[in-house]
Structures are given as structure tokens and as C-alpha cells.
C-alpha positions as CSV (number, residue, x, y, z in Angstrom):
1,M,50.3,-0.3,269.5
2,Y,47.8,1.6,267.5
3,A,48.0,1.7,263.7
4,F,46.0,3.5,261.0
5,P,47.4,2.3,257.7
6,T,46.2,3.7,254.4
7,I,45.2,1.1,251.9
8,T,45.1,1.6,248.1
9,L,42.4,-0.4,246.6
10,P,42.2,-1.4,242.9
11,P,39.1,-0.4,240.9
12,K,37.8,-4.0,240.9
13,A,37.8,-4.2,244.7
14,I,35.9,-0.9,244.8
15,E,33.4,-2.3,242.3
16,A,33.0,-5.5,244.4
17,A,32.5,-3.5,247.5
18,E,29.8,-1.4,245.9
19,S,28.1,-4.5,244.5
20,A,28.0,-5.9,248.1
21,G,26.6,-2.6,249.4
22,K,29.7,-1.9,251.4
23,K,32.2,1.0,251.5
24,P,35.5,-0.2,250.0
25,D,37.5,-0.1,253.3
26,A,34.6,-1.9,255.1
27,F,34.7,-4.6,252.4
28,Y,38.4,-5.0,252.9
29,C,38.1,-5.2,256.7
30,I,35.3,-7.8,256.4
31,E,37.4,-9.9,254.0
32,L,40.4,-9.6,256.3
33,L,38.3,-10.9,259.3
34,K,36.9,-13.8,257.3
35,K,40.3,-14.9,256.0
36,T,42.5,-14.3,259.0
37,G,40.3,-13.7,262.1
38,V,42.0,-10.3,262.5
39,C,39.4,-7.6,263.3
40,V,40.1,-4.1,262.3
41,V,37.8,-1.1,261.9
42,P,37.2,0.7,258.6
43,G,38.4,4.3,258.5
44,S,35.2,5.4,256.6
45,G,33.4,5.4,260.0
46,F,35.7,8.2,261.1
47,G,35.2,10.7,258.4
48,Q,38.3,10.0,256.3
49,K,39.1,12.2,253.3
50,E,36.9,11.3,250.3
51,G,38.5,8.8,247.9
52,T,41.0,7.5,250.5
53,W,40.8,4.3,252.4
54,H,42.4,3.1,255.6
55,F,41.6,1.0,258.7
56,R,42.2,1.4,262.4
57,T,43.6,-1.3,264.6
58,T,45.2,-2.0,268.0
59,F,47.8,-4.7,268.2
60,L,47.9,-6.6,271.4
61,P,49.7,-9.9,270.7
62,S,52.7,-11.0,272.7
63,E,56.0,-10.0,271.2
64,K,56.6,-13.6,270.2
65,D,53.3,-13.8,268.2
66,F,53.8,-10.4,266.5
67,P,55.7,-11.7,263.5
68,Q,53.0,-14.3,262.8
69,I,50.3,-11.6,262.9
70,V,52.2,-9.3,260.6
71,E,52.9,-12.2,258.2
72,G,49.1,-13.1,258.1
73,L,48.2,-9.5,257.3
74,T,50.9,-9.3,254.6
75,E,49.7,-12.6,253.0
76,F,46.0,-11.5,253.1
77,H,46.8,-8.1,251.5
78,A,48.8,-9.8,248.7
79,E,46.1,-12.3,248.0
80,F,43.4,-9.6,248.1
81,M,45.3,-7.3,245.7
82,K,45.9,-10.3,243.3
83,K,42.3,-11.2,243.3
84,Y,41.1,-7.7,242.5
85,A,44.0,-6.6,240.2
């Protein structure tokens, strides 16, 4: 399954990304990889609309593992948003 979710990033996350020399969606993707081991590709590499952020991914887990993967993504996103709120 392919997914291209839009992510809305708070100003503090955008500032942290810029301080790290990264585009905001790339910063999000790197943090996701470090925290969960889930690898996604930042949408900024595909010419997304200015000021919008998303990532691209392909889900290939078995059906029984799918809920755990989604839970991990959900937990990461909640923690990321809390950290940069």
C-alpha cells in the first residue's frame, strides 16, 4: 500500500529543522527513522507545493503486524508534536 500523508508541522519543528540544516519534512522523516526504525521519504524531494509538508511511504508488513506499525507511527507523531508544540 502506498501512502502520501500530509503533515502539519508546528513553527518550533520548522525552526529546529532549519537549525539542523534540513527541510522540515526531511527533519520529521529522520526523527521518525531514529525513533521507530520506520523509513519514509520526505515529500520535499518531489516538488511539493511551497509551505506544505508530507512524506511518501510503502507499507509492506503482514496484515497481523499492520496495527503495530500504525500504532508506532501514531505514537511517534503525538510525541513529536508535543515536543515542538
